[in-house]
N, C-alpha and C positions, 0 to 999 in steps of 0.2 A: 335649545338656547342657538341663535344664529351665529354662525361664524364671522368674525371680522373680515372684511373683503382684502384678498391678496393681491388678484389680478387687476390693480388700478393701473391707470395711465402712467403715473411716475414709475412704478415698478418695472412695466413692461419696457417704457423707453429706456430706462437706465440699464435694463438687462441688454437690450438690443445695442446700446451703447458699448457695453462691456464687451459684447460677442465681436462686433466688427472691429474694435480696437486689437484684441486679441487675434482675431482673424488676419489681419494686416501683419501682426507678428511672426504668426505660423507660416504665412505666406514667404516672409521674407527668410525665416530660418532655413527653408528648403532652397529658395532659388539665390540668394545671395552668394552661398558658395560655388553655384554653378556660373553665376555672372563674373566671380572673381578668376575662375579657372577658364571659362570659355572667352571671355570678353577681354580680361586685364591679363590673361597667360600667367595667373598667379599659380603658387603651389598649395597642395592640401593643408599646409600648416598655416599660409595666409590666408586659406579659405575659412578655417576654423576661426581664426583670429575676429572675424565679423561677429559671431557669437561671444567671445570672450569681451570685446569691448560693450557690447550690449549689455552682457550680465555684470560688469563694472558699474556702468552707468545706474542701473536698477539697483544693485545692492548696496552702493554708496548712499543713493538718494532715497530710498525706500524710508528710513527713519525719519528723514527731514519732511517728506511728503506726509507722514502722520502728524507732524507738528503743525504744518501748515493748514491741514484739513480741520484741526481742532481750534487753531487760532484764527482762521480767516472764514469769509463768508463762502459756503460750500458752492454755489451756484456759479458765483463769479470764478471760483478756483477750477471749475470744471470746464467751463467755456474759455477762459485763459490757457489751460493746458491745452484743450483741444484745438485752439488757434495755433499753438507752437507745433501740434502734433501735424495739422496740415503743412505748415512751413516746412517742417522736416522732411515729411514725405514729398512735397514739390521738389525740394533741393537735391534729392535723389537723382531727380532728371537732368540736373547739372553737374553730377558727380563724374569727373573724368579721369580718376587715378583711384588706386586702392586705397591710398592714405585717406582720401575724402570721404570714401565709404566708411571707414573706421571712425572718423570723426563724426559722421551722421550718425553712425550706430551707437556712439556714446551719448550723444545728445538725445538720440531717439530713448535709450535706456532710461535716461533723467526723466524725460517727458513721460514717457509711458508709466514708470513709478508713480509719478503726480497723478496722471489720469486716471490709472485703475483703482489707485487708492480711494481717490475720490470719489468716483463711481460706485465702488463697492461699499463704502461707509454711508452715501447717501441711500442705497438701497437697503441698507441695515436700518436706517432710520424711518424708512417708509414703510418698512412691513411691520404690522400689527405685533405687538410683544407676545400675544397668546399663539401666533404661528410663526414666531421667527426661526424656529429650527427647519420648519417645512418651506418657508421662505428663502432662506440662505441656501438650503439645497438644490430648490429651482435655480436660484441665481448662479449657483456654481455649476449648473449643467451649461451655461452660456459659456464658460471656460472650457469645460469638458467637450462641446460641440466645435470650439474653434481648433481644439488640439486635432480633432479629426479630419474636419472639413478644410482647414487652413493649408496644411501640406498638400493635400491633393489637388485642391484649386490651384494652389503655386505652382506645381509641375505641369498642370494643364495649361495655365496661361503663358508659363515660359515656353512651352513647346508651340503654342499657337502663334503668339503676338511678340515672343522675345522680351528681351529685358527692358528695352525703351518703351515699348507698349505697358509691359507690366508696371513700371513706374509711373506712367502716366494715370493709369487704372486706379493705383493706390493714391495716387493725390486726389482724383475725383472723388473716391470713397472716402477719404479722410473729410472731403468738405461736406458730404453728405453726414457723415457722423455728426459734425460739428452743428448742422442744420437741425438734425435730430435731438440733440442736447439741447438746443435752445428753444425747442417746444415742450420741454418737460416741465409740468406745472409742478413745483415743488412748494410744499407747505412751508411756513417760516420757520417753524421748530427744527426742521430736518437740515436747514441749511446755514441758521445763525450760528457764529463762533460760539465757543463754550465759554460762558460768563467767569468759571473757575481756572481758566487756562493761565491766567497771569499767577496764580497762587501755586501753581505746579512746580517742584523742584526741576531744576535745570535738565538733570539726566532724564527725567520722566517725561519731558516735552517729547522727547524722540523714541523711546522704549517704553511700553508700558509693562511693568514688571508683573502685575497681576495675570497677564495673557501669557507669560513668558512660558509656562509649563505646556498649555494646550497647544501654543506655536511650536514648540520643539518636539511634541508628539505628531502633530501634523505633519512637520518637517521631516520627521522618520519616515513617515507613510509616503511622502513625496520623494523620498530618497529612493526606496523601493520601486516606486512607479517610474523614477527617472530611469532606471535599469531598461524598461521596456521602452519608454519614449525614445531614448538615444539609441538604444542598440538593437530594436527588433527588425529594422532592413538587413543588418547583416546577419542576425540569427535566422531569419526566414529564408536568406540566400544560402546558408550553411545547410538548412533543411530541403533545398530545391523547392521552396514555397514562396519564392520572392512575390509571384503574381498574387499570392493572398493577403499580403501585408494591408493593402486598403481594406480587404474585407474584414480583417482582423480587427481594425480600429472601428468599422461599421458596426460589428457585432458588439465590441466593447462599448461604445456610444449608446446605442440602442438599449441595451440592458439597463444602463444607468439611467437613461430617461423614462424607462419603463418602470423600474423600481422606486423611483424617487418619491410618488405619492405616499407609498407605504412607508418610506424610511423617515419622511418629514413628520407624518402624522404619529408614527410610533416615537420619534424623538421628542416631540411636543406634549402627547399624552402621556407617556410612560416614563420617559428618560433616557438619557444617552446609552447606559448600559446595555440596554435591550436592543441597540443598534449595533454598538462597538464590538462586542463580543462575537456575535454572529459574522460581523464584517471582517474581524480578525481570522476567524475560523476559515470564511470562504477566500479572502485573500491568500492565506497561507497555501491551502489546497490547489488555488489556482496557479500560483507560482511552480509547486511542485509537480503538477501536471503539465504546466508550460515547459518547464525545464528538461522533460523526458517525452514528448511528443515524437510521433513518428508518422502520423497520417493528417491528412488536412482536417478530417472531421475531428480529431483530438485537438488540434491546433484551434479550430474555431469554438470548441467546447470550452477550452482553457480562457479564450477571450470572454466567454459569457460569465463565468465562474470569477475571473479578475475584476469583470466589470461590476457583479454584484457586490464582492468585497469591497473594492475602491469607492464604489458609488454609496456604500454605506458609511465609510470612515471618513471621506473627505468632507463632507458638509459638518460632521460632529464637531471635530476640533476648532473649525471656525466659529460655529455657534458656542462653543464653550469659551474661545478665546473673546468673543465679544460680550457674552453674558456674564464674564467676570468682572466688567467695569460698567460704571452709569453711561449713560448716552452720551454724555459731554466727553466722554473719553473714547468714543467708539472709532475716531480716526486713528489715533495712536494704537489701539487694540488691533485693528484691520491692518495697519502699515505693518505691525510687529509679526503678525501671523504671514503676512505676504513676505516680509524679509527673511524668515525662516526658510520659507518655501523657495525663494530665489537661491539662497544659499544652499540648501540640500540639494536641490535639482542640479545646481553647479557642482557640487562635490560628487554627485552621483556620475555625471559627464566625466569627471577627471578620474576616478578611482575604478569605477566598475570595470570600464575598458581594460583597465590593466589585468583585472581578475579573469575576464573573459579571454584575454590574450594568453594569460599564463596558465589557466587552469580549464578553461573551455566554458561554454554556455550553459552547460548541463549543470555544473556546480554553481555558476552565477544565479541562475534562475531556480534550480532546485533544492539548492542549500543555502546560499547566502542569504539571497532576498526573503525567504522564509524566516530565517534567522533574524532578521532585522524587524521583521513584522512581530515574531515571537517576543523579541526584547520590548519593543513598543507596547504590546500588549501586558506584559509583566509590569512594565512601569506605569501604565494606566491602572492596573489593579491595584498597586502600591498607593500611587499618589491621589486616586478618586475612589475606587471602591472600598479599600480596606479603611481608608481614611473616615468614609462615611459610616462604617459599621461602628468605629470606636468614637464618632462623635456625639 
């Protein structure tokens, strides 16, 4: 039996749009704090607030984005959000004080929530149902790659063209993203509003309750991952391996990409549990190794094992969240999933730093993060595996 086509023009272009939106975000994560300190002579607290305002925008607006994706024509919504995205990037060039940057980051968070939710929802709808797990896995690679490439590109650009050149480059890039999105040939069924949206209860317009469990479990996985994303530069410096941070993320990303075909095929053909349990085991082992590394070789080996674990887990819960609802609710389910990710990554940044400060990185990575993953595995067993046995 011939497989339905996955690598279609709509899927590839939507993935590209998603990657470059996230790419700009991760560039700003690393460069805006430097800009605030170097250009506006702000404090470290003021530098950190740039991320806080962005997170407020995304977290508050993400549920509304899901409602709009289901209620409105998705192509127009994507193009409209990318026009706003371009205007925000262009406005960074005129920012002349820290307060202006905060305001733009708040608006950026709102627009980012709308644009990424729309792109992800469209991607889900253009993936053949028989290859949905595989397709979502590949689509999530665009996020993983942006997490790796964006910070490195941001630091390189900041060092070579400084912040004024960087903001101009981001404005040009956002215009190219808009042009690419306008060229996506989308089937009518993928972009039309849900005909049943008006019958949906008010609360469910914003939060899809059927996807709450998968979204919560995915959030816990990203909470653990947030400990790596946020604090690895400090951890690597404490190990005198700061120069290997970029290589760590490169190994992490390459392993995710290399394992994606296997993960996607197993997920679609056999079921999520055959992916999830090995993923939990590898993620736990990777964290324990990561928490007690002493050489560069073990540092990079832990990156590979963590990449295998995270690469197995991250697409599964998004797939479960989306597959728990009909296609007409894909927007709300996607937004609910991303909303939990926004919240849990933010919680990781706020709380895990205190753990590292009080108890050290060995306890953070070697004990606490594996414990979070173990709890997630137990919840998955109780709510999915055991329930299947008794149904």
